[in-house]
PyMOL Python script that loads the backbone (N, CA, C, O; Angstrom):
from pymol import cmd

cmd.read_pdbstr("""\
ATOM      1  N   UNK A   1      82.083-209.490  59.282  1.00  0.00           N
ATOM      2  CA  UNK A   1      82.706-209.232  61.121  1.00  0.00           C
ATOM      3  C   UNK A   1      82.771-207.590  61.674  1.00  0.00           C
ATOM      4  O   UNK A   1      83.198-206.522  61.237  1.00  0.00           O
ATOM      5  N   UNK A   2      82.066-208.085  62.923  1.00  0.00           N
ATOM      6  CA  UNK A   2      82.676-206.337  63.801  1.00  0.00           C
ATOM      7  C   UNK A   2      83.261-206.114  63.703  1.00  0.00           C
ATOM      8  O   UNK A   2      84.142-206.509  62.939  1.00  0.00           O
ATOM      9  N   UNK A   3      83.212-204.693  64.923  1.00  0.00           N
ATOM     10  CA  UNK A   3      84.616-204.347  64.908  1.00  0.00           C
ATOM     11  C   UNK A   3      84.169-204.237  66.242  1.00  0.00           C
ATOM     12  O   UNK A   3      82.977-204.267  66.547  1.00  0.00           O
ATOM     13  N   UNK A   4      85.229-204.092  67.157  1.00  0.00           N
ATOM     14  CA  UNK A   4      84.699-203.878  68.757  1.00  0.00           C
ATOM     15  C   UNK A   4      85.555-202.702  69.037  1.00  0.00           C
ATOM     16  O   UNK A   4      86.504-202.286  68.371  1.00  0.00           O
ATOM     17  N   UNK A   5      85.007-202.193  70.246  1.00  0.00           N
ATOM     18  CA  UNK A   5      84.602-200.682  70.558  1.00  0.00           C
ATOM     19  C   UNK A   5      85.852-200.485  71.532  1.00  0.00           C
ATOM     20  O   UNK A   5      85.942-199.649  72.431  1.00  0.00           O
ATOM     21  N   UNK A   6      86.982-201.627  71.081  1.00  0.00           N
ATOM     22  CA  UNK A   6      88.477-201.714  71.436  1.00  0.00           C
ATOM     23  C   UNK A   6      89.510-201.288  69.913  1.00  0.00           C
ATOM     24  O   UNK A   6      90.396-200.436  69.849  1.00  0.00           O
ATOM     25  N   UNK A   7      89.014-202.207  68.816  1.00  0.00           N
ATOM     26  CA  UNK A   7      89.467-201.659  67.754  1.00  0.00           C
ATOM     27  C   UNK A   7      88.969-200.189  67.247  1.00  0.00           C
ATOM     28  O   UNK A   7      89.745-199.367  66.760  1.00  0.00           O
ATOM     29  N   UNK A   8      88.098-200.052  67.358  1.00  0.00           N
ATOM     30  CA  UNK A   8      87.539-198.677  66.916  1.00  0.00           C
ATOM     31  C   UNK A   8      88.761-197.260  67.315  1.00  0.00           C
ATOM     32  O   UNK A   8      89.583-196.584  66.696  1.00  0.00           O
ATOM     33  N   UNK A   9      88.255-197.371  68.672  1.00  0.00           N
ATOM     34  CA  UNK A   9      90.143-196.792  69.384  1.00  0.00           C
ATOM     35  C   UNK A   9      90.369-196.388  69.113  1.00  0.00           C
ATOM     36  O   UNK A   9      90.445-195.197  68.815  1.00  0.00           O
ATOM     37  N   UNK A  10      90.790-197.713  69.016  1.00  0.00           N
ATOM     38  CA  UNK A  10      92.505-198.175  68.618  1.00  0.00           C
ATOM     39  C   UNK A  10      92.284-197.596  66.810  1.00  0.00           C
ATOM     40  O   UNK A  10      93.501-197.525  66.641  1.00  0.00           O
ATOM     41  N   UNK A  11      91.775-197.206  65.579  1.00  0.00           N
ATOM     42  CA  UNK A  11      92.306-197.063  65.320  1.00  0.00           C
ATOM     43  C   UNK A  11      91.681-195.480  64.684  1.00  0.00           C
ATOM     44  O   UNK A  11      91.702-195.067  63.525  1.00  0.00           O
ATOM     45  N   UNK A  12      91.212-194.908  65.776  1.00  0.00           N
ATOM     46  CA  UNK A  12      90.730-193.106  65.600  1.00  0.00           C
ATOM     47  C   UNK A  12      92.064-192.773  66.112  1.00  0.00           C
ATOM     48  O   UNK A  12      92.728-191.833  65.675  1.00  0.00           O
ATOM     49  N   UNK A  13      92.551-193.793  67.319  1.00  0.00           N
ATOM     50  CA  UNK A  13      94.308-192.207  67.289  1.00  0.00           C
ATOM     51  C   UNK A  13      95.015-192.261  66.704  1.00  0.00           C
ATOM     52  O   UNK A  13      95.835-191.389  66.417  1.00  0.00           O
ATOM     53  N   UNK A  14      94.854-194.149  66.041  1.00  0.00           N
ATOM     54  CA  UNK A  14      96.007-194.443  64.537  1.00  0.00           C
ATOM     55  C   UNK A  14      95.999-192.831  64.057  1.00  0.00           C
ATOM     56  O   UNK A  14      96.794-191.892  64.061  1.00  0.00           O
ATOM     57  N   UNK A  15      94.466-193.114  63.598  1.00  0.00           N
ATOM     58  CA  UNK A  15      94.441-191.901  62.778  1.00  0.00           C
ATOM     59  C   UNK A  15      94.838-190.738  63.020  1.00  0.00           C
ATOM     60  O   UNK A  15      95.839-190.289  62.461  1.00  0.00           O
ATOM     61  N   UNK A  16      94.123-190.034  63.901  1.00  0.00           N
ATOM     62  CA  UNK A  16      94.638-188.632  64.633  1.00  0.00           C
ATOM     63  C   UNK A  16      96.138-188.601  64.017  1.00  0.00           C
ATOM     64  O   UNK A  16      96.752-187.828  63.281  1.00  0.00           O
ATOM     65  N   UNK A  17      96.369-189.577  64.545  1.00  0.00           N
ATOM     66  CA  UNK A  17      98.484-189.580  64.687  1.00  0.00           C
ATOM     67  C   UNK A  17      99.181-189.718  63.663  1.00  0.00           C
ATOM     68  O   UNK A  17     100.411-189.761  63.685  1.00  0.00           O
ATOM     69  N   UNK A  18      97.958-189.866  61.898  1.00  0.00           N
ATOM     70  CA  UNK A  18      98.909-189.900  60.956  1.00  0.00           C
ATOM     71  C   UNK A  18      98.311-188.776  60.137  1.00  0.00           C
ATOM     72  O   UNK A  18      98.690-188.432  59.018  1.00  0.00           O
ATOM     73  N   UNK A  19      96.880-188.012  61.169  1.00  0.00           N
ATOM     74  CA  UNK A  19      96.848-186.957  59.682  1.00  0.00           C
ATOM     75  C   UNK A  19      97.942-186.219  60.543  1.00  0.00           C
ATOM     76  O   UNK A  19      98.925-185.917  59.866  1.00  0.00           O
ATOM     77  N   UNK A  20      98.029-185.786  62.117  1.00  0.00           N
ATOM     78  CA  UNK A  20      98.771-184.638  62.876  1.00  0.00           C
ATOM     79  C   UNK A  20     100.062-184.848  62.115  1.00  0.00           C
ATOM     80  O   UNK A  20     100.434-183.962  61.346  1.00  0.00           O
ATOM     81  N   UNK A  21     100.972-186.260  62.311  1.00  0.00           N
ATOM     82  CA  UNK A  21     102.318-186.207  61.346  1.00  0.00           C
ATOM     83  C   UNK A  21     102.111-186.025  59.307  1.00  0.00           C
ATOM     84  O   UNK A  21     103.019-186.016  58.476  1.00  0.00           O
ATOM     85  N   UNK A  22     100.820-185.923  59.106  1.00  0.00           N
ATOM     86  CA  UNK A  22     100.979-185.683  57.282  1.00  0.00           C
ATOM     87  C   UNK A  22     100.577-184.181  57.248  1.00  0.00           C
ATOM     88  O   UNK A  22     100.596-183.545  56.194  1.00  0.00           O
ATOM     89  N   UNK A  23     100.063-183.413  58.931  1.00  0.00           N
ATOM     90  CA  UNK A  23     100.165-181.993  58.966  1.00  0.00           C
ATOM     91  C   UNK A  23     101.860-181.107  59.175  1.00  0.00           C
ATOM     92  O   UNK A  23     102.068-179.995  58.689  1.00  0.00           O
ATOM     93  N   UNK A  24     102.562-181.635  59.719  1.00  0.00           N
ATOM     94  CA  UNK A  24     104.292-181.580  59.836  1.00  0.00           C
ATOM     95  C   UNK A  24     104.786-181.961  58.782  1.00  0.00           C
ATOM     96  O   UNK A  24     105.561-181.204  58.197  1.00  0.00           O
ATOM     97  N   UNK A  25     104.477-183.241  58.245  1.00  0.00           N
ATOM     98  CA  UNK A  25     105.403-183.261  56.765  1.00  0.00           C
ATOM     99  C   UNK A  25     105.022-182.176  55.333  1.00  0.00           C
ATOM    100  O   UNK A  25     105.714-181.871  54.362  1.00  0.00           O
ATOM    101  N   UNK A  26     103.384-181.725  55.794  1.00  0.00           N
ATOM    102  CA  UNK A  26     102.960-180.638  54.678  1.00  0.00           C
ATOM    103  C   UNK A  26     103.278-179.094  55.159  1.00  0.00           C
ATOM    104  O   UNK A  26     103.444-178.287  54.244  1.00  0.00           O
ATOM    105  N   UNK A  27     103.350-178.750  56.127  1.00  0.00           N
ATOM    106  CA  UNK A  27     104.361-177.976  56.563  1.00  0.00           C
ATOM    107  C   UNK A  27     105.652-177.944  56.017  1.00  0.00           C
ATOM    108  O   UNK A  27     105.892-177.156  55.102  1.00  0.00           O
ATOM    109  N   UNK A  28     106.546-178.723  56.472  1.00  0.00           N
ATOM    110  CA  UNK A  28     108.002-178.423  56.383  1.00  0.00           C
ATOM    111  C   UNK A  28     108.236-178.688  55.100  1.00  0.00           C
ATOM    112  O   UNK A  28     109.144-178.028  54.596  1.00  0.00           O
ATOM    113  N   UNK A  29     107.196-180.149  53.812  1.00  0.00           N
ATOM    114  CA  UNK A  29     107.477-179.823  52.778  1.00  0.00           C
ATOM    115  C   UNK A  29     107.193-178.519  51.818  1.00  0.00           C
ATOM    116  O   UNK A  29     107.842-177.770  51.088  1.00  0.00           O
ATOM    117  N   UNK A  30     105.857-178.691  52.246  1.00  0.00           N
ATOM    118  CA  UNK A  30     105.711-177.286  51.222  1.00  0.00           C
ATOM    119  C   UNK A  30     105.971-176.111  51.576  1.00  0.00           C
ATOM    120  O   UNK A  30     106.760-175.304  51.084  1.00  0.00           O
ATOM    121  N   UNK A  31     104.724-175.953  53.160  1.00  0.00           N
ATOM    122  CA  UNK A  31     105.245-174.371  53.573  1.00  0.00           C
ATOM    123  C   UNK A  31     106.372-173.795  53.610  1.00  0.00           C
ATOM    124  O   UNK A  31     106.500-172.836  52.849  1.00  0.00           O
ATOM    125  N   UNK A  32     107.501-174.159  54.453  1.00  0.00           N
ATOM    126  CA  UNK A  32     108.103-173.374  54.081  1.00  0.00           C
ATOM    127  C   UNK A  32     109.065-173.243  53.083  1.00  0.00           C
ATOM    128  O   UNK A  32     110.019-172.473  53.194  1.00  0.00           O
ATOM    129  N   UNK A  33     108.782-174.253  51.708  1.00  0.00           N
ATOM    130  CA  UNK A  33     109.297-173.773  50.597  1.00  0.00           C
ATOM    131  C   UNK A  33     108.866-172.545  50.098  1.00  0.00           C
ATOM    132  O   UNK A  33     109.618-171.846  49.419  1.00  0.00           O
ATOM    133  N   UNK A  34     106.730-171.929  50.610  1.00  0.00           N
ATOM    134  CA  UNK A  34     106.471-171.519  49.902  1.00  0.00           C
ATOM    135  C   UNK A  34     107.129-169.854  50.430  1.00  0.00           C
ATOM    136  O   UNK A  34     107.082-168.994  49.551  1.00  0.00           O
ATOM    137  N   UNK A  35     107.484-169.596  51.266  1.00  0.00           N
ATOM    138  CA  UNK A  35     108.746-168.529  52.186  1.00  0.00           C
ATOM    139  C   UNK A  35     109.442-168.215  52.522  1.00  0.00           C
ATOM    140  O   UNK A  35     109.719-167.346  53.350  1.00  0.00           O
ATOM    141  N   UNK A  36     110.386-169.477  51.403  1.00  0.00           N
ATOM    142  CA  UNK A  36     111.921-169.482  50.791  1.00  0.00           C
ATOM    143  C   UNK A  36     112.361-167.614  51.008  1.00  0.00           C
ATOM    144  O   UNK A  36     113.124-167.143  51.851  1.00  0.00           O
ATOM    145  N   UNK A  37     111.855-167.135  50.317  1.00  0.00           N
ATOM    146  CA  UNK A  37     111.916-165.694  49.675  1.00  0.00           C
ATOM    147  C   UNK A  37     112.316-164.875  50.758  1.00  0.00           C
ATOM    148  O   UNK A  37     113.335-164.184  50.747  1.00  0.00           O
ATOM    149  N   UNK A  38     111.431-164.962  51.784  1.00  0.00           N
ATOM    150  CA  UNK A  38     111.485-164.335  53.148  1.00  0.00           C
ATOM    151  C   UNK A  38     112.445-164.445  54.568  1.00  0.00           C
ATOM    152  O   UNK A  38     112.930-163.643  55.366  1.00  0.00           O
ATOM    153  N   UNK A  39     112.409-166.463  54.325  1.00  0.00           N
ATOM    154  CA  UNK A  39     113.212-166.692  54.957  1.00  0.00           C
ATOM    155  C   UNK A  39     114.671-166.597  54.806  1.00  0.00           C
ATOM    156  O   UNK A  39     115.471-166.969  55.665  1.00  0.00           O
ATOM    157  N   UNK A  40     115.008-166.023  53.546  1.00  0.00           N
ATOM    158  CA  UNK A  40     116.054-166.287  52.783  1.00  0.00           C
ATOM    159  C   UNK A  40     116.916-164.925  53.780  1.00  0.00           C
ATOM    160  O   UNK A  40     117.932-165.315  54.356  1.00  0.00           O
ATOM    161  N   UNK A  41     116.634-163.795  53.927  1.00  0.00           N
ATOM    162  CA  UNK A  41     116.125-162.760  54.468  1.00  0.00           C
ATOM    163  C   UNK A  41     117.356-162.627  56.316  1.00  0.00           C
ATOM    164  O   UNK A  41     118.190-161.793  56.668  1.00  0.00           O
ATOM    165  N   UNK A  42     116.655-164.298  57.192  1.00  0.00           N
ATOM    166  CA  UNK A  42     117.065-164.603  57.969  1.00  0.00           C
ATOM    167  C   UNK A  42     118.241-165.349  57.692  1.00  0.00           C
ATOM    168  O   UNK A  42     118.045-166.223  56.848  1.00  0.00           O
ATOM    169  N   UNK A  43     119.848-165.259  58.301  1.00  0.00           N
ATOM    170  CA  UNK A  43     120.825-165.506  58.125  1.00  0.00           C
ATOM    171  C   UNK A  43     121.533-166.649  59.657  1.00  0.00           C
ATOM    172  O   UNK A  43     121.840-166.219  60.769  1.00  0.00           O
ATOM    173  N   UNK A  44     121.603-167.921  59.242  1.00  0.00           N
ATOM    174  CA  UNK A  44     121.743-168.702  60.430  1.00  0.00           C
ATOM    175  C   UNK A  44     123.855-168.414  61.074  1.00  0.00           C
ATOM    176  O   UNK A  44     124.845-168.769  60.434  1.00  0.00           O
ATOM    177  N   UNK A  45     123.843-167.895  62.071  1.00  0.00           N
ATOM    178  CA  UNK A  45     124.651-167.251  62.894  1.00  0.00           C
ATOM    179  C   UNK A  45     125.868-168.500  62.742  1.00  0.00           C
ATOM    180  O   UNK A  45     126.960-168.060  62.382  1.00  0.00           O
ATOM    181  N   UNK A  46     125.831-169.329  62.871  1.00  0.00           N
ATOM    182  CA  UNK A  46     127.529-170.286  63.066  1.00  0.00           C
ATOM    183  C   UNK A  46     127.758-170.532  61.728  1.00  0.00           C
ATOM    184  O   UNK A  46     128.934-170.456  61.371  1.00  0.00           O
ATOM    185  N   UNK A  47     126.583-170.920  60.560  1.00  0.00           N
ATOM    186  CA  UNK A  47     127.219-171.190  59.196  1.00  0.00           C
ATOM    187  C   UNK A  47     127.133-170.252  58.709  1.00  0.00           C
ATOM    188  O   UNK A  47     127.936-170.286  57.777  1.00  0.00           O
ATOM    189  N   UNK A  48     126.526-169.133  58.727  1.00  0.00           N
ATOM    190  CA  UNK A  48     126.202-168.337  57.858  1.00  0.00           C
ATOM    191  C   UNK A  48     124.733-169.064  56.514  1.00  0.00           C
ATOM    192  O   UNK A  48     124.955-169.504  55.386  1.00  0.00           O
ATOM    193  N   UNK A  49     124.377-169.030  56.696  1.00  0.00           N
ATOM    194  CA  UNK A  49     123.707-169.954  55.362  1.00  0.00           C
ATOM    195  C   UNK A  49     122.436-169.111  55.509  1.00  0.00           C
ATOM    196  O   UNK A  49     121.975-169.194  56.647  1.00  0.00           O
ATOM    197  N   UNK A  50     121.785-168.372  54.733  1.00  0.00           N
ATOM    198  CA  UNK A  50     120.302-168.213  54.837  1.00  0.00           C
ATOM    199  C   UNK A  50     119.242-169.293  55.099  1.00  0.00           C
ATOM    200  O   UNK A  50     119.411-170.443  54.693  1.00  0.00           O
ATOM    201  N   UNK A  51     118.159-168.921  55.773  1.00  0.00           N
ATOM    202  CA  UNK A  51     117.395-169.662  56.662  1.00  0.00           C
ATOM    203  C   UNK A  51     116.734-170.879  55.706  1.00  0.00           C
ATOM    204  O   UNK A  51     116.497-172.071  55.899  1.00  0.00           O
ATOM    205  N   UNK A  52     116.619-170.274  54.967  1.00  0.00           N
ATOM    206  CA  UNK A  52     115.362-170.411  53.267  1.00  0.00           C
ATOM    207  C   UNK A  52     116.464-171.332  52.751  1.00  0.00           C
ATOM    208  O   UNK A  52     116.153-172.523  52.785  1.00  0.00           O
ATOM    209  N   UNK A  53     117.363-171.126  52.404  1.00  0.00           N
ATOM    210  CA  UNK A  53     118.279-171.724  51.801  1.00  0.00           C
ATOM    211  C   UNK A  53     118.519-173.911  53.318  1.00  0.00           C
ATOM    212  O   UNK A  53     118.618-175.134  53.220  1.00  0.00           O
ATOM    213  N   UNK A  54     118.484-173.202  53.970  1.00  0.00           N
ATOM    214  CA  UNK A  54     119.284-174.070  54.709  1.00  0.00           C
ATOM    215  C   UNK A  54     118.002-175.167  54.946  1.00  0.00           C
ATOM    216  O   UNK A  54     118.201-176.382  54.953  1.00  0.00           O
ATOM    217  N   UNK A  55     116.470-174.474  55.167  1.00  0.00           N
ATOM    218  CA  UNK A  55     115.585-175.021  55.446  1.00  0.00           C
ATOM    219  C   UNK A  55     115.026-176.298  54.288  1.00  0.00           C
ATOM    220  O   UNK A  55     114.412-177.336  54.536  1.00  0.00           O
ATOM    221  N   UNK A  56     115.651-175.589  52.588  1.00  0.00           N
ATOM    222  CA  UNK A  56     115.115-175.665  51.878  1.00  0.00           C
ATOM    223  C   UNK A  56     116.208-177.832  51.511  1.00  0.00           C
ATOM    224  O   UNK A  56     115.908-179.012  51.330  1.00  0.00           O
ATOM    225  N   UNK A  57     117.154-177.134  51.601  1.00  0.00           N
ATOM    226  CA  UNK A  57     118.654-177.954  51.782  1.00  0.00           C
ATOM    227  C   UNK A  57     118.962-178.967  52.724  1.00  0.00           C
ATOM    228  O   UNK A  57     119.394-180.045  52.316  1.00  0.00           O
ATOM    229  N   UNK A  58     118.799-178.761  53.907  1.00  0.00           N
ATOM    230  CA  UNK A  58     118.923-179.845  54.665  1.00  0.00           C
ATOM    231  C   UNK A  58     118.258-180.291  56.021  1.00  0.00           C
ATOM    232  O   UNK A  58     118.548-181.302  56.661  1.00  0.00           O
ATOM    233  N   UNK A  59     117.196-179.227  56.373  1.00  0.00           N
ATOM    234  CA  UNK A  59     116.135-178.874  57.590  1.00  0.00           C
ATOM    235  C   UNK A  59     115.154-179.411  57.559  1.00  0.00           C
ATOM    236  O   UNK A  59     114.547-179.828  58.546  1.00  0.00           O
ATOM    237  N   UNK A  60     114.718-179.525  56.086  1.00  0.00           N
ATOM    238  CA  UNK A  60     113.308-180.566  56.122  1.00  0.00           C
ATOM    239  C   UNK A  60     113.574-181.881  55.758  1.00  0.00           C
ATOM    240  O   UNK A  60     112.653-182.692  55.849  1.00  0.00           O
ATOM    241  N   UNK A  61     114.554-182.205  55.404  1.00  0.00           N
ATOM    242  CA  UNK A  61     115.013-183.540  55.350  1.00  0.00           C
ATOM    243  C   UNK A  61     115.584-184.070  56.661  1.00  0.00           C
ATOM    244  O   UNK A  61     116.004-185.224  56.741  1.00  0.00           O
ATOM    245  N   UNK A  62     115.595-183.428  57.439  1.00  0.00           N
ATOM    246  CA  UNK A  62     116.153-183.774  58.951  1.00  0.00           C
ATOM    247  C   UNK A  62     114.833-184.050  59.993  1.00  0.00           C
ATOM    248  O   UNK A  62     114.727-184.736  61.010  1.00  0.00           O
ATOM    249  N   UNK A  63     114.052-183.339  59.382  1.00  0.00           N
ATOM    250  CA  UNK A  63     112.690-182.897  60.297  1.00  0.00           C
ATOM    251  C   UNK A  63     112.559-184.336  59.909  1.00  0.00           C
ATOM    252  O   UNK A  63     112.868-185.131  60.796  1.00  0.00           O
ATOM    253  N   UNK A  64     111.840-185.244  57.822  1.00  0.00           N
ATOM    254  CA  UNK A  64     111.032-185.941  57.891  1.00  0.00           C
ATOM    255  C   UNK A  64     112.393-187.297  58.560  1.00  0.00           C
ATOM    256  O   UNK A  64     112.137-188.460  58.248  1.00  0.00           O
ATOM    257  N   UNK A  65     113.318-187.125  59.156  1.00  0.00           N
ATOM    258  CA  UNK A  65     114.090-188.396  59.621  1.00  0.00           C
ATOM    259  C   UNK A  65     113.602-188.842  61.116  1.00  0.00           C
ATOM    260  O   UNK A  65     113.502-189.921  61.698  1.00  0.00           O
ATOM    261  N   UNK A  66     113.305-187.251  61.503  1.00  0.00           N
ATOM    262  CA  UNK A  66     112.832-187.412  63.175  1.00  0.00           C
ATOM    263  C   UNK A  66     111.889-188.091  62.742  1.00  0.00           C
ATOM    264  O   UNK A  66     111.837-189.314  62.869  1.00  0.00           O
ATOM    265  N   UNK A  67     110.966-187.349  62.140  1.00  0.00           N
ATOM    266  CA  UNK A  67     109.924-187.819  62.284  1.00  0.00           C
ATOM    267  C   UNK A  67     109.333-189.043  61.832  1.00  0.00           C
ATOM    268  O   UNK A  67     108.104-189.083  61.772  1.00  0.00           O
ATOM    269  N   UNK A  68     110.015-190.067  61.498  1.00  0.00           N
ATOM    270  CA  UNK A  68     110.008-190.717  60.847  1.00  0.00           C
ATOM    271  C   UNK A  68     109.539-192.176  62.055  1.00  0.00           C
ATOM    272  O   UNK A  68     108.720-193.067  62.282  1.00  0.00           O
ATOM    273  N   UNK A  69     111.376-191.214  62.718  1.00  0.00           N
ATOM    274  CA  UNK A  69     111.144-192.179  64.339  1.00  0.00           C
ATOM    275  C   UNK A  69     110.242-191.967  64.966  1.00  0.00           C
ATOM    276  O   UNK A  69     109.694-192.986  65.387  1.00  0.00           O
ATOM    277  N   UNK A  70     109.558-190.544  65.395  1.00  0.00           N
ATOM    278  CA  UNK A  70     108.698-190.427  66.201  1.00  0.00           C
ATOM    279  C   UNK A  70     107.172-190.916  65.840  1.00  0.00           C
ATOM    280  O   UNK A  70     106.210-191.035  66.598  1.00  0.00           O
ATOM    281  N   UNK A  71     107.245-191.092  64.820  1.00  0.00           N
ATOM    282  CA  UNK A  71     106.154-191.730  64.298  1.00  0.00           C
ATOM    283  C   UNK A  71     106.067-193.217  64.484  1.00  0.00           C
ATOM    284  O   UNK A  71     105.207-193.547  65.300  1.00  0.00           O
ATOM    285  N   UNK A  72     106.514-193.867  64.119  1.00  0.00           N
ATOM    286  CA  UNK A  72     107.329-195.055  64.463  1.00  0.00           C
ATOM    287  C   UNK A  72     106.882-195.928  66.047  1.00  0.00           C
ATOM    288  O   UNK A  72     106.322-197.004  66.259  1.00  0.00           O
ATOM    289  N   UNK A  73     107.494-194.763  67.035  1.00  0.00           N
ATOM    290  CA  UNK A  73     107.208-194.650  68.858  1.00  0.00           C
ATOM    291  C   UNK A  73     106.245-194.641  69.043  1.00  0.00           C
ATOM    292  O   UNK A  73     105.731-195.558  69.684  1.00  0.00           O
ATOM    293  N   UNK A  74     105.406-193.414  68.487  1.00  0.00           N
ATOM    294  CA  UNK A  74     104.354-193.237  68.297  1.00  0.00           C
ATOM    295  C   UNK A  74     103.011-193.880  68.044  1.00  0.00           C
ATOM    296  O   UNK A  74     101.849-193.821  68.446  1.00  0.00           O
ATOM    297  N   UNK A  75     103.394-194.208  67.600  1.00  0.00           N
ATOM    298  CA  UNK A  75     102.041-196.318  66.851  1.00  0.00           C
ATOM    299  C   UNK A  75     102.611-197.135  68.081  1.00  0.00           C
ATOM    300  O   UNK A  75     101.769-197.589  68.856  1.00  0.00           O
ATOM    301  N   UNK A  76     104.122-197.402  68.381  1.00  0.00           N
ATOM    302  CA  UNK A  76     104.347-199.059  68.618  1.00  0.00           C
ATOM    303  C   UNK A  76     103.615-198.680  70.603  1.00  0.00           C
ATOM    304  O   UNK A  76     103.425-199.518  71.485  1.00  0.00           O
ATOM    305  N   UNK A  77     103.384-197.124  70.669  1.00  0.00           N
ATOM    306  CA  UNK A  77     102.615-196.721  72.520  1.00  0.00           C
ATOM    307  C   UNK A  77     101.205-196.986  71.834  1.00  0.00           C
ATOM    308  O   UNK A  77     100.654-197.921  72.416  1.00  0.00           O
ATOM    309  N   UNK A  78     100.727-196.671  71.190  1.00  0.00           N
ATOM    310  CA  UNK A  78      99.725-196.748  70.612  1.00  0.00           C
ATOM    311  C   UNK A  78      99.168-198.191  71.090  1.00  0.00           C
ATOM    312  O   UNK A  78      98.512-198.560  72.064  1.00  0.00           O
ATOM    313  N   UNK A  79      99.811-198.933  69.796  1.00  0.00           N
ATOM    314  CA  UNK A  79      99.245-200.376  69.851  1.00  0.00           C
ATOM    315  C   UNK A  79      99.501-200.856  70.680  1.00  0.00           C
ATOM    316  O   UNK A  79      98.838-201.849  70.982  1.00  0.00           O
ATOM    317  N   UNK A  80     100.762-200.379  71.647  1.00  0.00           N
ATOM    318  CA  UNK A  80     101.007-201.440  72.865  1.00  0.00           C
ATOM    319  C   UNK A  80      99.813-201.087  74.039  1.00  0.00           C
ATOM    320  O   UNK A  80      99.525-201.941  74.877  1.00  0.00           O
ATOM    321  N   UNK A  81      99.024-199.504  74.019  1.00  0.00           N
ATOM    322  CA  UNK A  81      97.852-199.270  75.252  1.00  0.00           C
ATOM    323  C   UNK A  81      96.686-200.406  74.435  1.00  0.00           C
ATOM    324  O   UNK A  81      95.681-200.753  75.055  1.00  0.00           O
ATOM    325  N   UNK A  82      96.861-200.747  73.490  1.00  0.00           N
ATOM    326  CA  UNK A  82      95.820-201.384  73.049  1.00  0.00           C
ATOM    327  C   UNK A  82      95.540-202.654  73.004  1.00  0.00           C
ATOM    328  O   UNK A  82      94.410-203.060  72.732  1.00  0.00           O
ATOM    329  N   UNK A  83      96.740-203.578  73.319  1.00  0.00           N
ATOM    330  CA  UNK A  83      97.054-204.312  72.902  1.00  0.00           C
ATOM    331  C   UNK A  83      97.158-205.384  71.623  1.00  0.00           C
ATOM    332  O   UNK A  83      96.870-206.571  71.466  1.00  0.00           O
ATOM    333  N   UNK A  84      97.538-204.677  71.072  1.00  0.00           N
ATOM    334  CA  UNK A  84      97.615-205.384  69.590  1.00  0.00           C
ATOM    335  C   UNK A  84      99.530-204.981  69.194  1.00  0.00           C
ATOM    336  O   UNK A  84      99.769-204.724  68.014  1.00  0.00           O
ATOM    337  N   UNK A  85     100.493-204.962  70.002  1.00  0.00           N
ATOM    338  CA  UNK A  85     101.768-204.803  69.292  1.00  0.00           C
ATOM    339  C   UNK A  85     102.647-206.410  68.983  1.00  0.00           C
ATOM    340  O   UNK A  85     102.670-207.546  69.455  1.00  0.00           O
ATOM    341  N   UNK A  86     103.301-205.613  67.878  1.00  0.00           N
ATOM    342  CA  UNK A  86     104.020-207.276  67.968  1.00  0.00           C
ATOM    343  C   UNK A  86     105.384-207.347  68.787  1.00  0.00           C
ATOM    344  O   UNK A  86     106.131-206.452  69.182  1.00  0.00           O
ATOM    345  N   UNK A  87     105.451-208.964  68.921  1.00  0.00           N
ATOM    346  CA  UNK A  87     106.658-209.227  69.923  1.00  0.00           C
ATOM    347  C   UNK A  87     107.833-208.050  69.361  1.00  0.00           C
ATOM    348  O   UNK A  87     107.848-207.331  68.362  1.00  0.00           O
ATOM    349  N   UNK A  88     108.789-208.230  70.507  1.00  0.00           N
ATOM    350  CA  UNK A  88     109.845-207.471  70.106  1.00  0.00           C
ATOM    351  C   UNK A  88     110.822-208.724  69.692  1.00  0.00           C
ATOM    352  O   UNK A  88     111.951-208.508  69.250  1.00  0.00           O
TER     353      UNK A  88
END
""", "prot")
cmd.dss("prot")
cmd.show_as("cartoon", "prot")
cmd.util.cbc("prot")
cmd.orient("prot")
C-alpha cells in the first residue's frame, strides 16, 4: 500500500514534534540534573530553596506534565490540519 503525500507530510510534522518534545524531556530529565551543584548556588527568593533542589524535586515534574498537555494539543492541531483527527 503506497503512502500519499498527505500521509508523508503528516508523519514528517509528527516526527519533528516528537523529537522536539524528546529534546525538552532530555534537557529537563537529565541535563538539568547534571548541573544540580551549580544550580544549588542560586536560591529561589520566595521559597528559599536552592534552584537545583527545586528543579530535581518539583521543576522537572511540572515541566513533564505541561509537556503532556502541550504535546496532545499540538498533535491534535497537526491531525486536524491533515484531516486525520478523531471526532470529539
